Every structure is written in structure tokens, then in C-alpha cells.
Residue, then its C-alpha position, 0 to 999 in steps of 0.5 A: m636153634a629157635h624155630p618159628k611155629r607161626r608165619q609172621s604176618k606182612t604187617r608185622t614184618a613191615k612194622r619192623r622194617t619201617h626204620d630200614v631207610a637210607v638217610a642222606p648225610t647232613l651237609v653244612a656250609c663252612s664258616n670259612c669259605g662257605a663250601l658244603k661239608l659234612a658236619h663236625t668234620v674238617c672242610g675239604q676245601c680250606g682245611f678249617y675246622r671251628g675257625k682254625l686251621a686244622a689241616e694243610q691243603t696240598v696240591a695234587e700233581a698230575 
């Protein structure tokens, strides 16, 4: 196996880690009901996607 001959500097390590961040998901308003939803997904409130009904909503019973 490979074995490092020299210790990596703090600067080099930090440069590699610059992209290791959590990114918030992109939320958009539904064109049908206006609720916030993930982009390119069916709306969880009304079931519409790109102006068409994609999923029927069911009422959960307690």
C-alpha cells in the first residue's frame, strides 16, 4: 500500500476540504398551489407536476 513520506500541510488539507460543505436544497414555489417544494419533483401538497396532476392525494386516517 502507498505510504506518505511527508506530512501534508494544513494549507493543503484545507484546500482539499473547501468543497466539503452542506448545501441547502433548492426550494421553489408550486405553480398550482404555491407551496414550497423541491425542484423537479411532484408537489407534496396538491400532487401536481409541470401543470398536470401526477399523484392523487390520500387522506391519512388516525
